[in-house]
C-alpha positions as CSV (number, residue, x, y, z in Angstrom):
1,M,106.3,107.3,78.1
2,D,106.8,109.6,80.8
3,Q,108.4,106.7,83.6
4,E,111.3,104.7,82.4
5,K,110.0,101.1,83.8
6,Q,111.3,97.4,83.1
7,Y,109.2,94.6,82.1
8,R,108.2,91.8,85.0
9,H,107.6,88.5,84.6
10,E,103.7,87.5,85.0
11,M,102.7,83.8,85.6
12,K,99.0,82.8,86.0
13,Y,97.2,79.5,87.1
14,M,94.2,78.5,87.3
15,I,94.0,76.5,90.9
16,S,90.9,74.9,93.0
17,Y,89.8,76.1,96.5
18,A,91.4,73.6,97.9
19,E,95.0,74.2,96.2
20,Y,94.3,77.9,97.4
21,M,93.9,77.0,101.1
22,A,97.0,75.0,101.2
23,M,99.2,77.4,99.4
24,R,98.1,80.3,101.3
25,A,98.8,78.6,104.1
26,R,102.8,78.3,103.3
27,L,103.0,81.4,101.8
28,R,102.0,83.5,105.1
29,H,104.9,81.7,106.6
30,V,107.3,83.7,104.1
31,M,105.4,86.4,102.5
32,K,103.7,89.9,104.1
33,P,100.2,90.8,103.0
34,D,100.1,93.6,100.9
35,P,99.9,97.1,103.1
36,H,97.0,98.3,101.1
37,V,94.7,95.4,101.7
38,S,91.5,95.7,104.2
39,S,91.1,94.0,107.7
40,D,90.6,90.4,105.9
41,G,93.5,90.8,103.6
42,R,91.9,91.5,100.7
43,Y,90.4,94.0,98.5
44,R,87.8,94.7,95.6
45,I,89.2,95.6,92.1
46,R,87.3,96.9,89.6
47,S,88.4,97.7,85.7
48,I,87.1,99.1,82.8
49,Y,88.6,97.6,79.9
50,F,88.5,99.5,76.7
51,D,88.6,97.8,72.8
52,N,87.1,98.9,69.6
53,S,84.4,97.7,67.6
54,E,86.2,94.7,66.0
55,D,87.7,93.9,69.3
56,K,91.1,94.3,68.4
57,A,92.8,93.8,72.0
58,L,90.3,90.5,72.5
59,R,91.2,88.9,69.0
60,E,95.0,89.7,69.8
61,K,94.7,87.7,73.2
62,M,92.5,84.7,71.8
63,N,94.9,84.5,68.7
64,G,98.1,84.6,70.9
65,V,99.5,87.7,69.4
66,A,102.8,87.8,71.2
67,K,103.0,91.8,71.9
68,R,99.6,93.2,72.8
69,E,98.5,96.0,74.8
70,K,95.3,97.5,76.3
71,F,94.0,100.3,78.2
72,R,91.6,100.0,81.6
73,I,90.5,102.1,84.1
74,R,90.6,101.0,87.4
75,Y,89.4,101.5,91.0
76,Y,89.4,99.8,94.4
77,N,86.6,98.9,96.9
78,D,84.4,101.3,95.3
79,D,86.5,104.1,96.4
80,F,86.1,107.1,93.6
81,S,88.8,109.3,95.3
82,F,91.5,107.2,93.7
83,I,91.1,106.0,90.1
84,T,93.7,105.2,87.6
85,L,94.0,104.9,84.2
86,E,96.5,102.2,82.9
87,K,98.4,100.7,79.9
88,K,99.6,97.2,80.2
89,M,102.0,96.1,77.7
90,K,102.4,92.2,77.3
91,I,105.1,90.5,75.2
92,G,105.0,87.0,76.1
93,N,105.2,86.3,79.8
94,L,106.6,89.7,80.0
95,C,104.5,92.7,81.2
96,L,104.9,96.4,81.7
97,K,102.3,98.8,83.0
98,Y,101.9,102.7,83.0
99,D,99.3,104.5,84.7
100,A,98.1,107.8,85.7
101,P,95.8,109.2,88.4
102,I,92.6,110.5,87.0
103,T,89.7,112.6,88.8
104,E,86.3,110.8,89.4
105,E,84.9,113.9,87.2
106,E,87.5,113.0,84.2
107,C,86.4,109.2,84.5
108,R,82.7,109.9,84.0
109,K,83.4,112.3,81.1
110,I,85.9,109.4,79.3
111,L,83.0,107.1,79.8
112,S,80.1,109.6,78.5
113,G,82.3,110.4,75.5
114,D,83.4,113.8,76.5
115,T,87.0,113.6,75.7
116,D,88.3,116.5,74.6
117,F,90.0,117.3,78.1
118,M,92.5,114.5,77.2
119,K,94.2,116.0,74.3
120,N,96.2,118.5,76.3
121,H,96.2,116.2,79.5
122,E,99.4,116.5,81.6
123,Q,99.4,112.8,81.9
124,E,101.0,111.1,78.9
125,V,98.9,107.9,79.3
126,V,95.6,109.9,78.9
127,R,96.9,111.9,76.1
128,E,97.6,108.4,74.2
129,L,94.6,106.8,75.0
130,F,92.7,109.9,73.6
131,A,94.6,109.4,70.3
132,K,93.9,105.9,70.3
133,M,90.0,106.6,71.3
134,N,90.2,108.5,68.0
135,Y,92.5,106.6,65.6
136,Q,91.7,103.0,66.8
137,R,87.9,103.8,67.9
138,L,88.8,102.6,71.4
139,K,85.9,102.8,73.9
140,P,84.9,101.2,77.0
141,R,83.5,97.7,76.8
142,V,83.4,95.6,79.8
143,L,83.6,96.1,83.4
144,V,85.7,93.0,85.1
145,S,85.1,92.7,88.9
146,Y,86.9,90.8,91.5
147,V,88.1,90.1,95.2
148,R,92.0,90.0,95.4
149,E,94.1,88.6,98.4
150,P,97.7,89.8,97.7
151,Y,101.2,89.0,99.2
152,I,104.8,90.7,98.5
153,Y,108.3,89.4,99.2
154,K,111.3,91.9,98.8
155,A,113.8,89.7,97.0
156,G,112.9,89.8,93.6
157,N,109.9,92.3,94.2
158,V,107.4,89.0,94.1
159,R,103.8,89.5,94.1
160,V,101.8,86.6,94.7
161,T,98.1,87.1,94.0
162,F,94.9,85.2,94.7
163,D,92.0,86.4,92.6
164,S,88.4,85.2,93.2
165,Q,84.8,85.8,92.6
166,I,85.2,87.1,89.0
167,R,82.2,89.1,87.8
168,T,81.6,90.7,84.6
169,S,79.0,93.7,83.3
170,L,78.9,94.7,79.8
171,F,79.5,98.5,79.2
172,Q,77.0,101.2,80.4
173,T,77.8,105.0,81.4
174,R,76.6,104.2,84.9
175,F,79.7,102.0,85.5
176,L,81.1,104.1,87.9
177,T,78.7,103.3,91.0
178,E,78.5,101.0,94.1
179,K,75.5,99.2,92.7
180,N,76.8,97.4,89.6
181,L,75.0,94.5,88.1
182,D,77.1,91.8,86.9
183,I,77.4,88.3,86.8
184,G,79.9,85.4,87.4
185,A,82.2,85.0,84.7
186,T,84.5,81.9,85.8
187,E,82.8,77.9,85.2
188,S,82.6,77.6,89.5
189,P,82.2,80.1,91.8
190,Q,85.3,78.7,93.8
191,D,87.6,79.2,90.7
192,I,90.7,80.9,91.8
193,V,93.5,82.3,89.7
194,L,96.7,82.6,90.8
195,E,99.0,85.3,89.6
196,V,102.9,85.2,90.3
197,K,104.9,88.4,89.2
198,Y,108.7,89.2,89.8
199,D,111.5,91.1,88.1
200,A,114.9,89.3,87.2
201,F,114.2,86.3,88.9
202,I,112.1,84.5,91.7
203,P,113.5,83.4,94.5
204,E,113.8,79.4,95.1
205,I,111.9,79.7,98.7
206,I,108.9,81.4,96.6
207,Q,109.3,79.0,93.7
208,D,108.7,75.7,96.1
209,L,105.7,77.2,98.3
210,I,103.7,77.9,94.8
211,Q,104.1,74.4,93.3
212,V,100.9,72.1,93.2
213,K,100.8,69.0,91.4
214,E,99.0,69.0,88.2
215,I,98.4,72.8,87.9
216,R,100.1,74.5,84.9
217,Q,100.8,77.9,83.6
218,Q,98.0,79.4,81.5
219,S,97.6,81.9,79.0
220,F,94.6,83.3,81.5
221,S,93.0,86.4,80.8
222,K,90.0,88.0,83.0
223,Y,89.1,90.3,80.3
224,E,88.8,87.4,78.0
225,I,86.5,85.2,80.1
226,C,84.5,88.4,80.7
227,R,84.1,89.3,77.4
228,R,82.4,85.5,76.7
229,F,78.9,87.1,77.3
230,G,79.1,89.9,74.6
């Protein structure tokens, strides 16, 4: 890839709303909100995930394949002026992400299958997706939407996020719209996904703050739960 990056640790937990409220109250004394949040301390994320007709990415996740990758297009708060194409790679609990900005026009072309422009694109991750859309037959499969409340801590480059209101919609060419027809993807509307990401180490103070009795790390995937419906 064009950029040299390092794998980061990534841990995920499913927590209750009560656990979220207690943990958030503790974290706010130590961690800072992400500077990109809205006035309510959150933002909405929408991601369009790619897979092939054999569900390669989905099956690798369900079968516990240690080393895997997936591609997605992501945008925030239904703002189409900033859209990124991302390739996320995982090895166990380690993750690595490459991303590249794409325009709204380029995004709409990809969604409609007009991909010739990708072949000689200046961004390597766009060229790689073009190749895999051809020989792996990747295509847009599902839209995953959720609200994220993010906190950051400088030491260890720690990022703690609470994701809620996880919703899904099967692929349609009109994904890039503010009026997405979707449905809830979790068992309960109050289910919260806690994600913790950090570089080489996680400071002890953060480790203590996120401890909740009886919660355990899970192999959780928003893409996986959102594909339950098709």
